[in-house]
N, C-alpha and C positions, 0 to 999 in steps of 0.2 A: 438502211445502208445502201441498198441498190439505188435509191434516188440520188444520195450524194455522188455515188459513182458515175451515175449517167449525168448528172449536172457538171462534175468536174471534166469528164471527157468530152463533153459538148462545148466546154468553155464558159459555161455560165457561173461556175463556182471558181474564183481565181485560187491559185496554189498558196498565195500569200496570206489566205484567210486562216489557213491551218500551219503555217510555218512555224510559228512560235511553239504551238502545242507538239509538233514533231519533233523539234529540237529538244524539247523538255524531255520528251518519252525517249528519244535517242540517248541523251545524257543520262538518264535513270537506268537504261538498259546497259550502257557501258559500265556503270556503277555496280550493277547487280551481277553482270559477269565476272568483274574483278573480285567481287565479295565471294561468288561461287568458287572461282580458282582458288582464293585464299582459303576457303573452307575444305576444299578438295586437299590441298597441301597439308594443312592441319590434321585432317582424317588419316592421311597416309602415315604420320607419325604417331597417331593413337594406338593403343593397345587396348583391345576388348578385355573388360574384367574376367577373371577365371570363374567357373561355375560355383567353386567352393566360396569364394568372396560374394557372390551374389546371394547364395543360400545363407552365408552368416549374416550378411547385412539384412537379409529379409526376415530372420528371426530376431535380429536386434530391434528392427522396427517394429515387428509385431508385439516383442515384449515390451517396448517403450509404450506403444499406444494402448496395450491392454492394461499393463500394470504401472505405467508412470504416472506423475502428478500432472495437472494441467500445464504447469510451466514447464516440465520436462517434454511433455509431447509438443508444445509450441516451440521450444527451443529445437527440437529434432526437426520439426517440418521446416523451420527457418534455414537449418543446415541443409536440408536435402532438395527443397524446391527453389530453383532459379529463377523461374518467371511463372506467371500466370496471367494467360491471355484471354481476355474476356471479349468474345464475339458478340454474345447475345445472352439473355437471360438462361437459355437453353444450351448455350454452347460456352463453357468454360474450360480452358485447356491448361493444366499444369505441366511445367517441364521440370523434370527431375534429374538430380545429379547425384551419381553414386560416388562417394568420397573413396580416394585412393587409399586411405588409412582408417582405421576405426574411429567411429565418432564417439566421444564421451559426452553424454547428454547430463547436463547439470541445470539446477534451477538458475534462471537468469536475474531473479529479483532478490533483493536484499530483504532479509526477514524483517518483522516488525521492530526489532530491537535496534535495527539501524547498524552504522558502522562503528559508532563510538561505544565505549563500555558504559554499562548503566550507571546512574549517579550512585547506586548503592555499593559499587565496587571501589569507589573512591575512598580514600582514608579520611576519617573524621578529624583530621589534624587542623586546628584553627590556630591563629596567632592569638596571643594572650593580649587583649588591647585594654 
């Protein structure tokens, strides 16, 4: 970096060479500052969950993960995980959301029977031909 500083200060590196990069970085910085302000405003209106709610959620998650079916566990994780950021094989960062109301975990897949009644449930009425 020092070489670049020296070259710029001695006039061997023109300012225009980096102008577009600096403009891009300044626009990004402005966007990030606006986003930070938006998040701060949002955080002011948020209320932290009560300790009891956190304990209840923890118990429900533990019970579902230990005793639930694979489909129920998957549905629960889909409900609680907002984002998964993969930075590398060794760095995978999930972001969780604690729902404001209790979550009811149900199977998300239709059973083998499907949505329609089985054909054996249909009446055996046939027209006389």
